N, C-alpha and C positions, 0 to 999 in steps of 0.2 A: 117333783118327779116322780111318777107312778112307779110301784112295787113291778110292774109288766116292762116298763121304759126301760127302769133301773137295769133289769135283770137281762135285757136286750143288750141292755149297751154295753154290761160286763160280760156279755159273749162276744159281741164284737172285736171286744180287747183280747179276749182270750183266743182268739180266732189269729187276730192280729200278732199277737206274739208268737204262738205256737208256728204261722208264715215266716217270719222273721228269725225265728230260732231252727227252724229246715232250711230258709236258704244259708244263714251262718255256716251253720254246718256243712250243708253242700258245697259250700265256698270253700270251707275248711281241706274237702279231700282233695279237691284241685291245688291246694296250697294256698291261697290269700283269702282275708277277711277285711272288708272294706274298714277301713280305719287305722288296723295292725300296721304299722310297719317297722320293718327287720330294720337295726342298725347297717349304718353304712356300710356295703360290702362284705356282710353277713353271710355265709353258704345260706341257702336256701335251697328247697327241692320242691318241684312239684310231681305230681303222683297223677300220673296220666292211665291209668288200668293198662289194656292191650296195649299196644305199638303194633302195627301191622305193617310189615317190611314190606320193600319190592319182590322179594323171592318166594313170598306168601305165609312166609312162618312168621311166630308173632314171638314177641318179647311180652310173659306175664308180668305183672306188678312194674309195667315200666315206671323210673323215675328218673326223672333230668333236674341235676342241679344247675342253680344258677345263681350271680349275687349281681346286685344292682347299684348306682347310684348315682346320687344328684335326685331333679326331682325332674316327673313331666308337667309340660306349661298345660294352659288353661284348653289348649287343642287337641291335646295329648299327641303331638305327633313331632315331638324332638329327640326321640328316642333310638341310639344307635346300640345295634347288637356285634357282641365280638365273639366267635366263637372258639373254642380251644385249638390249640396245635398239637401235633402229633405228640401224644406221652403227657400232655400238659393237661393242667387243670387249670379250675378258671380262679384258683390263687396265686398261680404266677400271670396271671392278666393283672391283677388289682394294682400295679403299680404305673400301669399305662389309662389309669381312667385319673381325673385330678382336678381341681380347680387350675387355672393358669395364671401364675404369678408375673409377673413381665423383671416384677424384682429380682426375683431368684432365678437364677441362672438354671440353678440345680434343677428346680421344679417342670423348667422348660423341657427337660434332655428329653425324657422318657415319655411324658405325655402324651396318646393320641388322641385321647377325647376328655374335652373342656368339660366337666361337668358342672362348670358356674352356668352352661349353657344347653345342654344337654344329659338326658336320663341315660345313662350306661346302663346297659345288660351283657354278662360276661356269662357264657353259657357254657357249661362241661360236654362235650360231647358223646355221645355215645362209645364207651369202651374206654373211658378214661380214668374206671374205678372209684368215680363218683358219683356219674351218672349209672345205672343200669350196665353192669359188666359182666364178662364169664366171673370175677373174683369175686363179686359182691351179692350176684344173682342167689336168694334160696334154691326156688324153684328149679329155677337153669343153670346150676352150677358149673364151672370149669369151661370142659369141652362139649358137654350139653346147653350153652349158651347159642342162640342160632347164629349167624354170621348177616352182616347188617354192612349196608354200603353207606358212601357219603349222602348220599339222598336221603337213608333212612333218617341219617343226624340230622338232616335239613328239615324232613319232615316231623321229626320231635320237637326241633329247637322252632318249629313253626307253630305247633301245639302251645306250648309253654305261652310264647308271643300275643298268641291270639286268646286261647280258653283261658291261661291263670292271670295274666299279666290283661287281657283285653282291651290289646292294641288295634285296631284295623290298619296302620301303616306307620312304618319305619322312617326318620330321616336318612339312616344309612345302616350299612352290614359292614365292617371292617375287619379284618382277619390277616393273620399273620401263618405260612407256611399251608399245615393242613385247613387251618381257619381262615387261609386265603383261596383256598380249593372247595371249599363250605361256602364264600362269598361268590364264587360264580357260579356252584347249584343254586343257591339260594336268587340270582338274577335268571336265571334258566326257569326254575319251579315257581318261583313267586314274583315275575318280570314287573308285575303293578305294586308290588308290596313295598315298595321303598326307591327314594330318589338317587341313592348316591352308592357305590360301591368302592370298597378298596382293598383287592387283593394283593398283600404283600409277600414277596416270594413264594408265590400261590403260582398253579397252573390251569388252564382249564381240562388239560388232558397231560396223561403223561408221553414223557417221549421213550423210545427206547433205550435211550443211556437211563433213565430216570427208572424205567420196569427192572434194567439190570442191577442195580440200586437196592431197589427195595428186595427182589430177589435174593439177593447176597445178604442184607438183612434175615428175611426170615429164614434163609439157611443157617446164619451163625445161630440162630436160637435153636432149630430142629437139631443142630449138630452137637449143642449142648446136652449130654450125657442125663445131665438131673433134668433136665424138660419133660425125658419121658413122653414126649407126645402128647403136651399139656396134664397129664394124669400124676402130677406130682403131689406132695405135700407138703413140703420146704420147699420156699422160694429159688429156684435154680440162680445160679452166680450169673450167668451169661456174661462172662470176661470177656470172651471175643467178639461177642453184639454190643459191647460197650467201648470198647475198640476201636473197633470197623463204626460205631457213630460218631465218635469222636474224631476220627480221620474225615469223615465226609461232610462235616459243617463248616467246615473251616477250608483256610488257605497250608501250604508248604510255609509259604512267607509269614505267614502269622502264627503258625504253630513252632517254627523255627527261632522268632521273636519272643514267645510267651513262655519256649521251655528249653532252659541249656542240656546241652551232654551230660552236667553232672545232674541235674534234677530231674533226669528223662526217667529213671526207672521209679523216681517218688509218683513221675507223672503217669506211668503206667500202673500203677499201685491202685493209685486214685481213683483211676477212669476204669479199672477194673471191678472196683469195689462199688461204683455208684448205681445205684437204685432209683428207677424211676415210678417204672408202675408194673402191675403184678405181669407175669411173663405170658400169661393167656390172654390177657388186654393188649400187651401190646400186640403178639399175633392177630388179635380181632381188626386192631384197628391199623396195621400194616395190610390187610386183605383189603380192607377197605379202601385204603388210597390206590393200591394196585388197578381195582377196578373201576377207579374216579375217571371220567370220563362226560362232560357236557356236551361233547361236539359228536357223537355217533355216527349215523350214518352222512351228517349234512358235513359241510364244508364248514370250516373254522369261521368263515366270514356269514355263513348264513346264521350260526350259532350265535354269533356275536352279535348279528343285526334282530333276533329276535329279542334279546333283551328291550328295555325300558330307559334300568341303571343309567345314571351317569357315571362313567368310568375315569378312576385314578389308577393307574397301574405304575405298581413298584418294585422292581427287580434287584438282583444282584449281579454283577456281571461276572463274577467268578463263581457262582455258585455252584456247587459239588454236588448237591443232594435235588436241587430242583430246577431244569434247565429253564433258563428265562426265557427261550424262544418262542413259546406258543404264548404265552401271556404278552410278549409284545408284539407279536402278528395277531390278538385281540385286539390289543390297543388301536393297531395300524386301520383295522377295521373297520371301526369307531369312531377314527378321528380323535382318540382320548387323551390325554396329559400323561405323560409315563416320567417317573424318576429311574434313573440306572445308579444306582449306586456302585461305585470303582473301589468301594474300601474291600481292604483283606481280610476280612473276618467273613465275607463271603455269606453264606444261609445263618451265622449270626447277627446278621445287620443291624440290631439293636443294642448288640455291645461296642460298634466303635464308630457306627454311623445313625445312630439314635437321634441327634438333634434334625440332620439334615431332613431325614424320615418323615420324625415326630411335627415339625413345622410345616411341610409341604402336607401332611394327613390334616392335620387343623387346620389352614389356609383352604384345602379344598373341598371340608366338611364346609366352613363356614360360607365358602361365596362359589362351588361349585367351578372353581378354575385355581387356576396357579398365577402367582405371582409372572 
């Protein structure tokens, strides 16, 4: 090889190496580098830059947390996304993913997504203290943080799914409670993007009863003097908010069965002391739930029929936190299968009816129907 040819070859190699370095650096900014795999279920972060909200405000330095489980298939179309519930984080969703071992009854109880078949994505909703939130934002801390909606949660999750994970299609979206509400929102905003939707104890729109409950939840936070309009320096105790939350997530029958009169004072003290997420984070997420409505000016039937995903609707008959009627009406509009849990744990459906729920969810995700 001549000296000129050798120099030209070296220049080409140098340019190629420089381009690869640029590409990897760019991908690292978005939170993913090909060939670098996070540990199963490890907390990861996608840095999205600015997240533009439907109220035209902007979240600066927008970060979304997520965890992944299992493996993508060769077609990259076996992914199932699960958003977090109110006050929950992706860490709370970990035990809903796993390889189903039929020889182990315990393993069958809570697993919704069989990671032997599917690539699971647990994703932190805005305001949960992991993704961008009033509590963890440096540029827009506390009350300076923009208000957001569940639509904004979903759009940020869509960006992670497409821009960071590089997926063009999901097999399903599955969510519980506020995660179920986000599932309805996904189906309206991105109807062609996934095949199956499984909202569990969620609703397409809050009923007046639901709104009353949420307003009381907000009021119990505002009424705590230590909250100080969100301008606190020490985390407020929110004792009344915690007690009211424990009241509406279950039934009188369940409370009476689990708590004796002699143990009641201990129950109250433990409940009052429970800390979930930062108080402002709780308020911002509650406000997003209050605004949740995928129906708008249409009829419920028109909204449901605008979607493309095949639905399985799961509700609790005794749910005092999310009224099941709108979700059941949605199912009726689409002739979709339903499961109505009669268990007395109500909204805490995965504490006493987990096996019935998980079996139906896994069957539906595999077959698109129930047995």
